[in-house]
Phi, psi and omega in degrees: 000148185254155167273130180247162176248129178247128173270102184274110184290332182287309181273347185052052180225150173270118187238123175284129179233160169252170189298338177297333179305328182274006183235342188226138175230153176253032183207135186260354183274102185301319182298317180290324175297319178295318179298322183280322191250335181294135184102345177288153177253143175246126177254123181265151181299334181277002178105350178290145177226124183238153180253127178281117184253333179199141174247126180244126176275124185261340183139191179295148184284143176111169182248326182264171181300314183295315181293324177292324177296315177297323178299319180294318179297318182271358181056048176251139186235143174283136181228163171233133180247121174281128180237138177234162177296150181261137178257359180288147180290153179299321182297322178293318179295317180296318178300316179293320179299318178298313180297314182293324177295315178299318178298318181295313182294334179276349182284163181292331182227077185290147174280326183270150175294153183303328182276017184275004183300145177271117180263346180279152176274170187300326180292331180281334180261080186265000180203167177296325179299318179291322176302311179300317182294332184269351180261148169266113183258151175292163176300153184308314183284355176260359179278158176298126186236010181207138176287131180236000000 
């Protein structure tokens, strides 16, 4: 599983997420999940960039009786996130990523590690792969893994 980067338009922060984030929510109200997350961008380590267009709540998380029971106790829900290709230019996405990273690091409770600042200039960061290589990311299990 990969660590992904989410450009959160609501908080205006760059948030490291893991792939479970796109499968599990701790909230069952689909409309509110859509209001909070639709429009966010997901940047993949391989260079892919996707736009979150819809979050669908499918039911309690898990496949068996026990996991669904635990899901009910913990209020976790299985979700599906519709993702579409992004038509925005890389320079625009990178500019937003820089701003959102600065906003995150300036917050009282940052998602990114303090040493995550980008020291390269925009011409040097010509792709998502270079962006990933130039950032210090938290460990996979320390990334946001559930929509809240």
